All heavy atoms as a GROMACS GRO file, in nm:
protein
  586
    1MET      N    1  -9.075  17.216 -15.551
    1MET     CA    2  -9.048  17.332 -15.631
    1MET      C    3  -8.903  17.378 -15.613
    1MET      O    4  -8.835  17.409 -15.709
    1MET     CB    5  -9.146  17.444 -15.592
    1MET     CG    6  -9.128  17.569 -15.669
    1MET     SD    7  -9.172  17.544 -15.841
    1MET     CE    8  -9.153  17.704 -15.904
    2VAL      N    9  -8.857  17.383 -15.487
    2VAL     CA   10  -8.720  17.427 -15.459
    2VAL      C   11  -8.621  17.327 -15.517
    2VAL      O   12  -8.518  17.365 -15.573
    2VAL     CB   13  -8.699  17.445 -15.307
    2VAL    CG1   14  -8.554  17.475 -15.276
    2VAL    CG2   15  -8.789  17.554 -15.253
    3ARG      N   16  -8.653  17.200 -15.505
    3ARG     CA   17  -8.564  17.096 -15.557
    3ARG      C   18  -8.548  17.109 -15.708
    3ARG      O   19  -8.438  17.089 -15.762
    3ARG     CB   20  -8.618  16.958 -15.520
    3ARG     CG   21  -8.524  16.846 -15.559
    3ARG     CD   22  -8.573  16.714 -15.501
    3ARG     NE   23  -8.493  16.602 -15.542
    3ARG     CZ   24  -8.382  16.562 -15.481
    3ARG    NH1   25  -8.341  16.628 -15.375
    3ARG    NH2   26  -8.314  16.459 -15.525
    4THR      N   27  -8.654  17.145 -15.779
    4THR     CA   28  -8.648  17.162 -15.924
    4THR      C   29  -8.557  17.280 -15.960
    4THR      O   30  -8.474  17.270 -16.051
    4THR     CB   31  -8.788  17.186 -15.982
    4THR    OG1   32  -8.873  17.079 -15.942
    4THR    CG2   33  -8.784  17.196 -16.132
    5VAL      N   34  -8.570  17.389 -15.889
    5VAL     CA   35  -8.487  17.507 -15.914
    5VAL      C   36  -8.340  17.475 -15.885
    5VAL      O   37  -8.251  17.513 -15.962
    5VAL     CB   38  -8.535  17.626 -15.828
    5VAL    CG1   39  -8.440  17.744 -15.838
    5VAL    CG2   40  -8.675  17.667 -15.869
    6VAL      N   41  -8.314  17.404 -15.776
    6VAL     CA   42  -8.177  17.367 -15.741
    6VAL      C   43  -8.119  17.271 -15.844
    6VAL      O   44  -8.002  17.282 -15.882
    6VAL     CB   45  -8.172  17.307 -15.599
    6VAL    CG1   46  -8.035  17.251 -15.568
    6VAL    CG2   47  -8.210  17.412 -15.496
    7THR      N   48  -8.201  17.179 -15.893
    7THR     CA   49  -8.154  17.085 -15.995
    7THR      C   50  -8.120  17.157 -16.124
    7THR      O   51  -8.018  17.126 -16.187
    7THR     CB   52  -8.260  16.976 -16.020
    7THR    OG1   53  -8.290  16.911 -15.897
    7THR    CG2   54  -8.212  16.874 -16.120
    8VAL      N   55  -8.201  17.252 -16.166
    8VAL     CA   56  -8.171  17.330 -16.287
    8VAL      C   57  -8.043  17.410 -16.266
    8VAL      O   58  -7.956  17.416 -16.355
    8VAL     CB   59  -8.290  17.422 -16.323
    8VAL    CG1   60  -8.252  17.521 -16.431
    8VAL    CG2   61  -8.409  17.339 -16.366
    9GLY      N   62  -8.026  17.471 -16.149
    9GLY     CA   63  -7.903  17.542 -16.118
    9GLY      C   64  -7.782  17.450 -16.119
    9GLY      O   65  -7.673  17.488 -16.165
   10PHE      N   66  -7.801  17.329 -16.069
   10PHE     CA   67  -7.694  17.229 -16.068
   10PHE      C   68  -7.651  17.193 -16.210
   10PHE      O   69  -7.531  17.183 -16.240
   10PHE     CB   70  -7.743  17.105 -15.992
   10PHE     CG   71  -7.640  16.998 -15.977
   10PHE    CD1   72  -7.528  17.017 -15.898
   10PHE    CD2   73  -7.656  16.876 -16.040
   10PHE    CE1   74  -7.433  16.917 -15.882
   10PHE    CE2   75  -7.563  16.775 -16.025
   10PHE     CZ   76  -7.451  16.796 -15.946
   11ILE      N   77  -7.746  17.178 -16.299
   11ILE     CA   78  -7.715  17.146 -16.438
   11ILE      C   79  -7.640  17.262 -16.504
   11ILE      O   80  -7.544  17.241 -16.578
   11ILE     CB   81  -7.844  17.111 -16.516
   11ILE    CG1   82  -7.900  16.979 -16.463
   11ILE    CG2   83  -7.818  17.104 -16.666
   11ILE    CD1   84  -8.037  16.946 -16.515
   12ILE      N   85  -7.679  17.384 -16.475
   12ILE     CA   86  -7.610  17.502 -16.529
   12ILE      C   87  -7.467  17.508 -16.477
   12ILE      O   88  -7.374  17.536 -16.553
   12ILE     CB   89  -7.689  17.630 -16.496
   12ILE    CG1   90  -7.820  17.631 -16.574
   12ILE    CG2   91  -7.606  17.755 -16.527
   12ILE    CD1   92  -7.916  17.740 -16.534
   13ILE      N   93  -7.447  17.479 -16.348
   13ILE     CA   94  -7.313  17.478 -16.291
   13ILE      C   95  -7.228  17.368 -16.356
   13ILE      O   96  -7.110  17.389 -16.386
   13ILE     CB   97  -7.319  17.460 -16.138
   13ILE    CG1   98  -7.370  17.587 -16.073
   13ILE    CG2   99  -7.183  17.422 -16.080
   13ILE    CD1  100  -7.396  17.577 -15.926
   14CYS      N  101  -7.288  17.252 -16.381
   14CYS     CA  102  -7.215  17.143 -16.447
   14CYS      C  103  -7.167  17.183 -16.586
   14CYS      O  104  -7.051  17.161 -16.622
   14CYS     CB  105  -7.303  17.018 -16.458
   14CYS     SG  106  -7.339  16.940 -16.301
   15ILE      N  107  -7.254  17.246 -16.663
   15ILE     CA  108  -7.218  17.288 -16.798
   15ILE      C  109  -7.110  17.396 -16.794
   15ILE      O  110  -7.013  17.392 -16.870
   15ILE     CB  111  -7.343  17.335 -16.875
   15ILE    CG1  112  -7.436  17.216 -16.899
   15ILE    CG2  113  -7.306  17.403 -17.006
   15ILE    CD1  114  -7.573  17.254 -16.951
   16ALA      N  115  -7.125  17.492 -16.702
   16ALA     CA  116  -7.025  17.598 -16.689
   16ALA      C  117  -6.890  17.542 -16.647
   16ALA      O  118  -6.784  17.584 -16.697
   16ALA     CB  119  -7.072  17.702 -16.588
   17LEU      N  120  -6.890  17.446 -16.557
   17LEU     CA  121  -6.766  17.383 -16.512
   17LEU      C  122  -6.696  17.309 -16.626
   17LEU      O  123  -6.574  17.321 -16.642
   17LEU     CB  124  -6.795  17.288 -16.396
   17LEU     CG  125  -6.677  17.229 -16.321
   17LEU    CD1  126  -6.592  17.338 -16.260
   17LEU    CD2  127  -6.727  17.138 -16.210
   18ILE      N  128  -6.771  17.240 -16.707
   18ILE     CA  129  -6.714  17.170 -16.822
   18ILE      C  130  -6.651  17.270 -16.919
   18ILE      O  131  -6.538  17.251 -16.966
   18ILE     CB  132  -6.821  17.085 -16.893
   18ILE    CG1  133  -6.862  16.968 -16.806
   18ILE    CG2  134  -6.773  17.037 -17.030
   18ILE    CD1  135  -6.984  16.894 -16.855
   19ILE      N  136  -6.721  17.378 -16.948
   19ILE     CA  137  -6.670  17.478 -17.042
   19ILE      C  138  -6.543  17.543 -16.989
   19ILE      O  139  -6.446  17.561 -17.063
   19ILE     CB  140  -6.779  17.582 -17.073
   19ILE    CG1  141  -6.891  17.518 -17.154
   19ILE    CG2  142  -6.722  17.702 -17.146
   19ILE    CD1  143  -7.014  17.603 -17.169
   20ILE      N  144  -6.541  17.580 -16.861
   20ILE     CA  145  -6.425  17.647 -16.804
   20ILE      C  146  -6.304  17.555 -16.800
   20ILE      O  147  -6.192  17.597 -16.828
   20ILE     CB  148  -6.459  17.702 -16.664
   20ILE    CG1  149  -6.552  17.822 -16.678
   20ILE    CG2  150  -6.333  17.743 -16.589
   20ILE    CD1  151  -6.598  17.882 -16.550
   21VAL      N  152  -6.325  17.428 -16.768
   21VAL     CA  153  -6.212  17.334 -16.766
   21VAL      C  154  -6.156  17.315 -16.907
   21VAL      O  155  -6.035  17.310 -16.927
   21VAL     CB  156  -6.255  17.199 -16.705
   21VAL    CG1  157  -6.151  17.092 -16.729
   21VAL    CG2  158  -6.279  17.216 -16.555
   22LEU      N  159  -6.242  17.310 -17.006
   22LEU     CA  160  -6.196  17.294 -17.144
   22LEU      C  161  -6.124  17.419 -17.196
   22LEU      O  162  -6.041  17.410 -17.286
   22LEU     CB  163  -6.313  17.258 -17.236
   22LEU     CG  164  -6.368  17.118 -17.218
   22LEU    CD1  165  -6.491  17.099 -17.306
   22LEU    CD2  166  -6.263  17.014 -17.250
   23MET      N  167  -6.155  17.535 -17.141
   23MET     CA  168  -6.090  17.660 -17.183
   23MET      C  169  -5.948  17.672 -17.129
   23MET      O  170  -5.868  17.748 -17.184
   23MET     CB  171  -6.172  17.780 -17.138
   23MET     CG  172  -6.300  17.800 -17.214
   23MET     SD  173  -6.402  17.933 -17.149
   23MET     CE  174  -6.293  18.072 -17.162
   24GLN      N  175  -5.916  17.601 -17.023
   24GLN     CA  176  -5.783  17.612 -16.963
   24GLN      C  177  -5.678  17.544 -17.047
   24GLN      O  178  -5.704  17.444 -17.114
   24GLN     CB  179  -5.783  17.553 -16.822
   24GLN     CG  180  -5.867  17.631 -16.726
   24GLN     CD  181  -5.865  17.571 -16.587
   24GLN    OE1  182  -5.792  17.476 -16.561
   24GLN    NE2  183  -5.945  17.626 -16.499
   25GLU      N  184  -5.558  17.599 -17.041
   25GLU     CA  185  -5.446  17.540 -17.113
   25GLU      C  186  -5.382  17.432 -17.029
   25GLU      O  187  -5.396  17.429 -16.907
   25GLU     CB  188  -5.342  17.648 -17.144
   25GLU     CG  189  -5.393  17.754 -17.240
   25GLU     CD  190  -5.289  17.859 -17.270
   25GLU    OE1  191  -5.172  17.838 -17.234
   25GLU    OE2  192  -5.325  17.960 -17.329
   26GLY      N  193  -5.306  17.344 -17.094
   26GLY     CA  194  -5.237  17.238 -17.023
   26GLY      C  195  -5.125  17.294 -16.935
   26GLY      O  196  -5.072  17.400 -16.959
   27LYS      N  197  -5.088  17.218 -16.835
   27LYS     CA  198  -4.985  17.263 -16.740
   27LYS      C  199  -4.846  17.213 -16.776
   27LYS      O  200  -4.752  17.237 -16.703
   27LYS     CB  201  -5.020  17.217 -16.598
   27LYS     CG  202  -5.146  17.276 -16.545
   27LYS     CD  203  -5.129  17.424 -16.522
   27LYS     CE  204  -5.258  17.482 -16.467
   27LYS     NZ  205  -5.254  17.624 -16.456
   28SER      N  206  -4.832  17.143 -16.886
   28SER     CA  207  -4.701  17.090 -16.921
   28SER      C  208  -4.612  17.203 -16.972
   28SER      O  209  -4.643  17.270 -17.068
   28SER     CB  210  -4.714  16.982 -17.028
   28SER     OG  211  -4.772  17.036 -17.144
   29ALA      N  212  -4.502  17.225 -16.903
   29ALA     CA  213  -4.411  17.333 -16.939
   29ALA      C  214  -4.293  17.281 -17.019
   29ALA      O  215  -4.205  17.357 -17.056
   29ALA     CB  216  -4.362  17.403 -16.812
   30GLY      N  217  -4.287  17.153 -17.044
   30GLY     CA  218  -4.179  17.096 -17.122
   30GLY      C  219  -4.047  17.102 -17.048
   30GLY      O  220  -4.040  17.086 -16.926
   31LEU      N  221  -3.938  17.126 -17.120
   31LEU     CA  222  -3.805  17.130 -17.059
   31LEU      C  223  -3.783  17.255 -16.976
   31LEU      O  224  -3.693  17.260 -16.893
   31LEU     CB  225  -3.698  17.120 -17.167
   31LEU     CG  226  -3.690  16.987 -17.240
   31LEU    CD1  227  -3.587  16.995 -17.350
   31LEU    CD2  228  -3.656  16.876 -17.144
   32GLY      N  229  -3.866  17.357 -16.995
   32GLY     CA  230  -3.852  17.479 -16.916
   32GLY      C  231  -3.881  17.457 -16.769
   32GLY      O  232  -3.834  17.531 -16.683
   33ALA      N  233  -3.958  17.356 -16.737
   33ALA     CA  234  -3.992  17.328 -16.598
   33ALA      C  235  -3.874  17.267 -16.522
   33ALA      O  236  -3.869  17.272 -16.399
   33ALA     CB  237  -4.111  17.235 -16.589
   34LEU      N  238  -3.778  17.209 -16.594
   34LEU     CA  239  -3.663  17.146 -16.528
   34LEU      C  240  -3.572  17.248 -16.462
   34LEU      O  241  -3.509  17.219 -16.362
   34LEU     CB  242  -3.584  17.062 -16.630
   34LEU     CG  243  -3.656  16.941 -16.685
   34LEU    CD1  244  -3.569  16.874 -16.790
   34LEU    CD2  245  -3.691  16.844 -16.575
   35SER      N  246  -3.562  17.367 -16.521
   35SER     CA  247  -3.472  17.467 -16.465
   35SER      C  248  -3.526  17.526 -16.334
   35SER      O  249  -3.450  17.576 -16.253
   35SER     CB  250  -3.447  17.579 -16.566
   35SER     OG  251  -3.568  17.649 -16.592
   36GLY      N  252  -3.658  17.524 -16.316
   36GLY     CA  253  -3.717  17.574 -16.193
   36GLY      C  254  -3.728  17.725 -16.188
   36GLY      O  255  -3.768  17.781 -16.087
   37GLN      N  256  -3.694  17.793 -16.294
   37GLN     CA  257  -3.701  17.939 -16.294
   37GLN      C  258  -3.837  17.983 -16.346
   37GLN      O  259  -3.878  17.947 -16.456
   37GLN     CB  260  -3.591  17.997 -16.381
   37GLN     CG  261  -3.452  17.969 -16.328
   37GLN     CD  262  -3.345  18.021 -16.421
   37GLN    OE1  263  -3.374  18.064 -16.531
   37GLN    NE2  264  -3.222  18.020 -16.375
   38VAL      N  265  -3.904  18.062 -16.264
   38VAL     CA  266  -4.033  18.116 -16.303
   38VAL      C  267  -4.024  18.266 -16.290
   38VAL      O  268  -3.970  18.318 -16.191
   38VAL     CB  269  -4.147  18.062 -16.212
   38VAL    CG1  270  -4.279  18.123 -16.250
   38VAL    CG2  271  -4.153  17.911 -16.219
   39ASP      N  272  -4.072  18.337 -16.389
   39ASP     CA  273  -4.067  18.482 -16.384
   39ASP      C  274  -4.149  18.531 -16.266
   39ASP      O  275  -4.267  18.502 -16.255
   39ASP     CB  276  -4.122  18.539 -16.515
   39ASP     CG  277  -4.102  18.688 -16.526
   39ASP    OD1  278  -4.024  18.744 -16.447
   39ASP    OD2  279  -4.164  18.748 -16.615
   40SER      N  280  -4.087  18.607 -16.178
   40SER     CA  281  -4.155  18.649 -16.055
   40SER      C  282  -4.270  18.744 -16.085
   40SER      O  283  -4.370  18.746 -16.015
   40SER     CB  284  -4.056  18.714 -15.958
   40SER     OG  285  -4.001  18.830 -16.017
   41TYR      N  286  -4.259  18.825 -16.191
   41TYR     CA  287  -4.367  18.916 -16.225
   41TYR      C  288  -4.492  18.838 -16.266
   41TYR      O  289  -4.602  18.869 -16.225
   41TYR     CB  290  -4.324  19.010 -16.339
   41TYR     CG  291  -4.434  19.102 -16.385
   41TYR    CD1  292  -4.468  19.212 -16.309
   41TYR    CD2  293  -4.505  19.077 -16.502
   41TYR    CE1  294  -4.570  19.297 -16.349
   41TYR    CE2  295  -4.606  19.160 -16.542
   41TYR     CZ  296  -4.638  19.271 -16.466
   41TYR     OH  297  -4.738  19.353 -16.505
   42VAL      N  298  -4.472  18.735 -16.345
   42VAL     CA  299  -4.585  18.652 -16.389
   42VAL      C  300  -4.646  18.581 -16.270
   42VAL      O  301  -4.768  18.571 -16.257
   42VAL     CB  302  -4.540  18.552 -16.496
   42VAL    CG1  303  -4.651  18.455 -16.530
   42VAL    CG2  304  -4.492  18.624 -16.620
   43ARG      N  305  -4.563  18.532 -16.179
   43ARG     CA  306  -4.612  18.461 -16.062
   43ARG      C  307  -4.690  18.555 -15.970
   43ARG      O  308  -4.793  18.517 -15.914
   43ARG     CB  309  -4.494  18.399 -15.987
   43ARG     CG  310  -4.534  18.301 -15.881
   43ARG     CD  311  -4.416  18.227 -15.824
   43ARG     NE  312  -4.289  18.288 -15.855
   43ARG     CZ  313  -4.189  18.303 -15.769
   43ARG    NH1  314  -4.202  18.261 -15.646
   43ARG    NH2  315  -4.076  18.358 -15.804
   44LYS      N  316  -4.644  18.677 -15.952
   44LYS     CA  317  -4.712  18.772 -15.864
   44LYS      C  318  -4.847  18.816 -15.920
   44LYS      O  319  -4.940  18.841 -15.845
   44LYS     CB  320  -4.625  18.896 -15.842
   44LYS     CG  321  -4.506  18.872 -15.753
   44LYS     CD  322  -4.426  18.999 -15.736
   44LYS     CE  323  -4.301  18.975 -15.654
   44LYS     NZ  324  -4.219  19.095 -15.643
   45ASN      N  325  -4.857  18.829 -16.051
   45ASN     CA  326  -4.979  18.878 -16.114
   45ASN      C  327  -5.061  18.767 -16.178
   45ASN      O  328  -5.141  18.792 -16.266
   45ASN     CB  329  -4.943  18.984 -16.220
   45ASN     CG  330  -4.884  19.107 -16.158
   45ASN    OD1  331  -4.936  19.156 -16.058
   45ASN    ND2  332  -4.776  19.156 -16.214
   46HIS      N  333  -5.043  18.646 -16.131
   46HIS     CA  334  -5.113  18.531 -16.189
   46HIS      C  335  -5.265  18.544 -16.172
   46HIS      O  336  -5.341  18.503 -16.259
   46HIS     CB  337  -5.063  18.402 -16.125
   46HIS     CG  338  -5.127  18.279 -16.181
   46HIS    ND1  339  -5.102  18.235 -16.309
   46HIS    CD2  340  -5.217  18.193 -16.129
   46HIS    CE1  341  -5.172  18.126 -16.332
   46HIS    NE2  342  -5.243  18.098 -16.225
   47GLY      N  343  -5.310  18.601 -16.063
   47GLY     CA  344  -5.453  18.613 -16.038
   47GLY      C  345  -5.522  18.710 -16.131
   47GLY      O  346  -5.643  18.706 -16.148
   48ARG      N  347  -5.446  18.800 -16.193
   48ARG     CA  348  -5.504  18.898 -16.283
   48ARG      C  349  -5.509  18.850 -16.427
   48ARG      O  350  -5.572  18.913 -16.511
   48ARG     CB  351  -5.423  19.028 -16.277
   48ARG     CG  352  -5.428  19.092 -16.142
   48ARG     CD  353  -5.348  19.219 -16.140
   48ARG     NE  354  -5.343  19.273 -16.006
   48ARG     CZ  355  -5.266  19.371 -15.969
   48ARG    NH1  356  -5.184  19.426 -16.056
   48ARG    NH2  357  -5.268  19.415 -15.846
   49THR      N  358  -5.443  18.742 -16.456
   49THR     CA  359  -5.440  18.692 -16.593
   49THR      C  360  -5.565  18.609 -16.621
   49THR      O  361  -5.642  18.574 -16.531
   49THR     CB  362  -5.316  18.604 -16.617
   49THR    OG1  363  -5.322  18.490 -16.531
   49THR    CG2  364  -5.188  18.681 -16.591
   50LYS      N  365  -5.582  18.575 -16.748
   50LYS     CA  366  -5.695  18.492 -16.788
   50LYS      C  367  -5.686  18.355 -16.722
   50LYS      O  368  -5.786  18.301 -16.675
   50LYS     CB  369  -5.695  18.477 -16.940
   50LYS     CG  370  -5.804  18.389 -16.994
   50LYS     CD  371  -5.792  18.373 -17.143
   50LYS     CE  372  -5.886  18.265 -17.192
   50LYS     NZ  373  -5.864  18.233 -17.332
   51GLU      N  374  -5.564  18.301 -16.715
   51GLU     CA  375  -5.544  18.170 -16.651
   51GLU      C  376  -5.584  18.174 -16.504
   51GLU      O  377  -5.648  18.083 -16.453
   51GLU     CB  378  -5.398  18.128 -16.664
   51GLU     CG  379  -5.356  18.090 -16.802
   51GLU     CD  380  -5.418  17.958 -16.845
   51GLU    OE1  381  -5.428  17.867 -16.763
   51GLU    OE2  382  -5.458  17.951 -16.962
   52GLY      N  383  -5.542  18.279 -16.434
   52GLY     CA  384  -5.575  18.291 -16.292
   52GLY      C  385  -5.724  18.300 -16.268
   52GLY      O  386  -5.778  18.240 -16.174
   53LYS      N  387  -5.793  18.377 -16.353
   53LYS     CA  388  -5.938  18.390 -16.339
   53LYS      C  389  -6.009  18.259 -16.369
   53LYS      O  390  -6.106  18.223 -16.301
   53LYS     CB  391  -5.989  18.500 -16.431
   53LYS     CG  392  -5.944  18.638 -16.386
   53LYS     CD  393  -5.990  18.745 -16.481
   53LYS     CE  394  -5.937  18.881 -16.435
   53LYS     NZ  395  -5.973  18.987 -16.527
   54LEU      N  396  -5.959  18.185 -16.468
   54LEU     CA  397  -6.020  18.056 -16.499
   54LEU      C  398  -5.999  17.956 -16.386
   54LEU      O  399  -6.089  17.879 -16.352
   54LEU     CB  400  -5.963  18.000 -16.629
   54LEU     CG  401  -6.009  18.067 -16.758
   54LEU    CD1  402  -5.935  18.010 -16.878
   54LEU    CD2  403  -6.159  18.051 -16.776
   55GLU      N  404  -5.880  17.959 -16.325
   55GLU     CA  405  -5.853  17.868 -16.212
   55GLU      C  406  -5.943  17.902 -16.093
   55GLU      O  407  -5.996  17.813 -16.027
   55GLU     CB  408  -5.707  17.876 -16.171
   55GLU     CG  409  -5.614  17.809 -16.269
   55GLU     CD  410  -5.469  17.822 -16.228
   55GLU    OE1  411  -5.441  17.862 -16.113
   55GLU    OE2  412  -5.382  17.793 -16.313
   56ARG      N  413  -5.960  18.030 -16.065
   56ARG     CA  414  -6.046  18.071 -15.954
   56ARG      C  415  -6.190  18.031 -15.979
   56ARG      O  416  -6.259  17.980 -15.890
   56ARG     CB  417  -6.036  18.223 -15.933
   56ARG     CG  418  -6.112  18.269 -15.810
   56ARG     CD  419  -6.100  18.418 -15.783
   56ARG     NE  420  -5.961  18.462 -15.780
   56ARG     CZ  421  -5.912  18.557 -15.860
   56ARG    NH1  422  -5.989  18.618 -15.947
   56ARG    NH2  423  -5.786  18.592 -15.850
   57ALA      N  424  -6.238  18.050 -16.102
   57ALA     CA  425  -6.375  18.011 -16.137
   57ALA      C  426  -6.393  17.860 -16.127
   57ALA      O  427  -6.498  17.812 -16.083
   57ALA     CB  428  -6.409  18.060 -16.278
   58THR      N  429  -6.290  17.784 -16.164
   58THR     CA  430  -6.296  17.639 -16.153
   58THR      C  431  -6.311  17.595 -16.009
   58THR      O  432  -6.391  17.506 -15.977
   58THR     CB  433  -6.170  17.575 -16.215
   58THR    OG1  434  -6.159  17.618 -16.351
   58THR    CG2  435  -6.178  17.424 -16.210
   59VAL      N  436  -6.235  17.657 -15.920
   59VAL     CA  437  -6.242  17.621 -15.778
   59VAL      C  438  -6.380  17.655 -15.722
   59VAL      O  439  -6.443  17.573 -15.652
   59VAL     CB  440  -6.131  17.692 -15.698
   59VAL    CG1  441  -6.153  17.677 -15.549
   59VAL    CG2  442  -5.995  17.640 -15.739
   60ILE      N  443  -6.430  17.774 -15.753
   60ILE     CA  444  -6.561  17.815 -15.700
   60ILE      C  445  -6.672  17.724 -15.752
   60ILE      O  446  -6.757  17.676 -15.675
   60ILE     CB  447  -6.588  17.962 -15.736
   60ILE    CG1  448  -6.492  18.054 -15.660
   60ILE    CG2  449  -6.733  18.000 -15.707
   60ILE    CD1  450  -6.493  18.197 -15.705
   61LEU      N  451  -6.672  17.698 -15.883
   61LEU     CA  452  -6.775  17.611 -15.939
   61LEU      C  453  -6.761  17.468 -15.890
   61LEU      O  454  -6.862  17.398 -15.871
   61LEU     CB  455  -6.771  17.616 -16.092
   61LEU     CG  456  -6.822  17.745 -16.155
   61LEU    CD1  457  -6.800  17.743 -16.306
   61LEU    CD2  458  -6.968  17.766 -16.123
   62GLY      N  459  -6.638  17.422 -15.869
   62GLY     CA  460  -6.617  17.288 -15.816
   62GLY      C  461  -6.673  17.272 -15.676
   62GLY      O  462  -6.738  17.172 -15.644
   63VAL      N  463  -6.651  17.372 -15.592
   63VAL     CA  464  -6.705  17.368 -15.455
   63VAL      C  465  -6.858  17.370 -15.459
   63VAL      O  466  -6.925  17.293 -15.389
   63VAL     CB  467  -6.649  17.484 -15.370
   63VAL    CG1  468  -6.723  17.498 -15.239
   63VAL    CG2  469  -6.500  17.464 -15.347
   64LEU      N  470  -6.915  17.458 -15.542
   64LEU     CA  471  -7.061  17.463 -15.554
   64LEU      C  472  -7.117  17.330 -15.605
   64LEU      O  473  -7.220  17.283 -15.558
   64LEU     CB  474  -7.102  17.575 -15.650
   64LEU     CG  475  -7.096  17.717 -15.595
   64LEU    CD1  476  -7.124  17.817 -15.706
   64LEU    CD2  477  -7.196  17.734 -15.483
   65PHE      N  478  -7.047  17.270 -15.701
   65PHE     CA  479  -7.089  17.142 -15.755
   65PHE      C  480  -7.100  17.037 -15.645
   65PHE      O  481  -7.201  16.968 -15.634
   65PHE     CB  482  -6.990  17.097 -15.864
   65PHE     CG  483  -7.014  16.958 -15.914
   65PHE    CD1  484  -7.108  16.935 -16.012
   65PHE    CD2  485  -6.942  16.851 -15.864
   65PHE    CE1  486  -7.130  16.806 -16.060
   65PHE    CE2  487  -6.963  16.723 -15.911
   65PHE     CZ  488  -7.057  16.700 -16.009
   66PHE      N  489  -6.995  17.025 -15.563
   66PHE     CA  490  -6.996  16.922 -15.459
   66PHE      C  491  -7.097  16.952 -15.349
   66PHE      O  492  -7.164  16.862 -15.299
   66PHE     CB  493  -6.856  16.903 -15.401
   66PHE     CG  494  -6.768  16.820 -15.488
   66PHE    CD1  495  -6.664  16.877 -15.559
   66PHE    CD2  496  -6.790  16.684 -15.503
   66PHE    CE1  497  -6.584  16.801 -15.641
   66PHE    CE2  498  -6.711  16.607 -15.585
   66PHE     CZ  499  -6.607  16.666 -15.655
   67VAL      N  500  -7.111  17.077 -15.311
   67VAL     CA  501  -7.208  17.113 -15.206
   67VAL      C  502  -7.350  17.083 -15.252
   67VAL      O  503  -7.430  17.022 -15.178
   67VAL     CB  504  -7.192  17.260 -15.165
   67VAL    CG1  505  -7.306  17.307 -15.079
   67VAL    CG2  506  -7.060  17.282 -15.094
   68ILE      N  507  -7.383  17.123 -15.374
   68ILE     CA  508  -7.518  17.099 -15.424
   68ILE      C  509  -7.541  16.949 -15.448
   68ILE      O  510  -7.649  16.897 -15.419
   68ILE     CB  511  -7.544  17.181 -15.551
   68ILE    CG1  512  -7.546  17.330 -15.517
   68ILE    CG2  513  -7.676  17.141 -15.616
   68ILE    CD1  514  -7.556  17.422 -15.636
   69ALA      N  515  -7.439  16.878 -15.497
   69ALA     CA  516  -7.455  16.734 -15.521
   69ALA      C  517  -7.480  16.661 -15.389
   69ALA      O  518  -7.567  16.572 -15.382
   69ALA     CB  519  -7.330  16.678 -15.589
   70ILE      N  520  -7.408  16.697 -15.284
   70ILE     CA  521  -7.430  16.634 -15.154
   70ILE      C  522  -7.566  16.671 -15.100
   70ILE      O  523  -7.640  16.586 -15.046
   70ILE     CB  524  -7.317  16.673 -15.056
   70ILE    CG1  525  -7.186  16.608 -15.100
   70ILE    CG2  526  -7.353  16.634 -14.914
   70ILE    CD1  527  -7.064  16.658 -15.025
   71GLY      N  528  -7.606  16.797 -15.116
   71GLY     CA  529  -7.738  16.840 -15.071
   71GLY      C  530  -7.851  16.768 -15.142
   71GLY      O  531  -7.949  16.727 -15.080
   72LEU      N  532  -7.835  16.748 -15.272
   72LEU     CA  533  -7.939  16.677 -15.347
   72LEU      C  534  -7.942  16.528 -15.312
   72LEU      O  535  -8.049  16.466 -15.307
   72LEU     CB  536  -7.917  16.694 -15.497
   72LEU     CG  537  -7.952  16.831 -15.556
   72LEU    CD1  538  -7.907  16.841 -15.701
   72LEU    CD2  539  -8.100  16.858 -15.544
   73SER      N  540  -7.825  16.470 -15.288
   73SER     CA  541  -7.823  16.326 -15.258
   73SER      C  542  -7.874  16.296 -15.118
   73SER      O  543  -7.932  16.190 -15.095
   73SER     CB  544  -7.681  16.270 -15.274
   73SER     OG  545  -7.596  16.322 -15.173
   74LEU      N  546  -7.854  16.388 -15.025
   74LEU     CA  547  -7.905  16.369 -14.890
   74LEU      C  548  -8.049  16.414 -14.873
   74LEU      O  549  -8.104  16.408 -14.764
   74LEU     CB  550  -7.815  16.442 -14.789
   74LEU     CG  551  -7.672  16.393 -14.777
   74LEU    CD1  552  -7.594  16.484 -14.680
   74LEU    CD2  553  -7.668  16.250 -14.730
   75LYS      N  554  -8.103  16.467 -14.980
   75LYS     CA  555  -8.240  16.518 -14.982
   75LYS      C  556  -8.260  16.629 -14.879
   75LYS      O  557  -8.366  16.643 -14.820
   75LYS     CB  558  -8.341  16.406 -14.962
   75LYS     CG  559  -8.336  16.304 -15.072
   75LYS     CD  560  -8.441  16.198 -15.054
   75LYS     CE  561  -8.427  16.097 -15.167
   75LYS     NZ  562  -8.524  15.991 -15.158
   76VAL      N  563  -8.154  16.708 -14.861
   76VAL     CA  564  -8.165  16.826 -14.774
   76VAL      C  565  -8.249  16.931 -14.844
   76VAL      O  566  -8.329  17.000 -14.781
   76VAL     CB  567  -8.024  16.881 -14.742
   76VAL    CG1  568  -8.032  17.012 -14.668
   76VAL    CG2  569  -7.944  16.779 -14.664
   77LEU      N  570  -8.232  16.941 -14.976
   77LEU     CA  571  -8.307  17.038 -15.053
   77LEU      C  572  -8.430  16.971 -15.113
   77LEU      O  573  -8.423  16.895 -15.207
   77LEU     CB  574  -8.217  17.093 -15.166
   77LEU     CG  575  -8.085  17.151 -15.120
   77LEU    CD1  576  -7.995  17.175 -15.238
   77LEU    CD2  577  -8.108  17.278 -15.044
   78GLN      N  578  -8.545  16.996 -15.054
   78GLN     CA  579  -8.667  16.932 -15.104
   78GLN      C  580  -8.766  17.032 -15.150
   78GLN      O  581  -8.790  17.132 -15.110
   78GLN     CB  582  -8.727  16.844 -14.997
   78GLN     CG  583  -8.638  16.728 -14.967
   78GLN     CD  584  -8.708  16.623 -14.881
   78GLN    OE1  585  -8.829  16.620 -14.871
   78GLN    NE2  586  -8.630  16.536 -14.822
   0.00000   0.00000   0.00000
């Protein structure tokens, strides 16, 4: 019973991770990246932007994905 619930949760995490990764913009900055100048205000408040929140959610869901995948493969969760 617990394994079924964890598997359903795992599938939901997989779908959410796919959606969040697809929502993120590309990291290519073009020729602007060559100068090395980044606006310090944007850099300081990166966590409050939509991009920052998406990156944080990606990391959290990625960690959950790997922990649950290892748990299911080792049959720790039965």
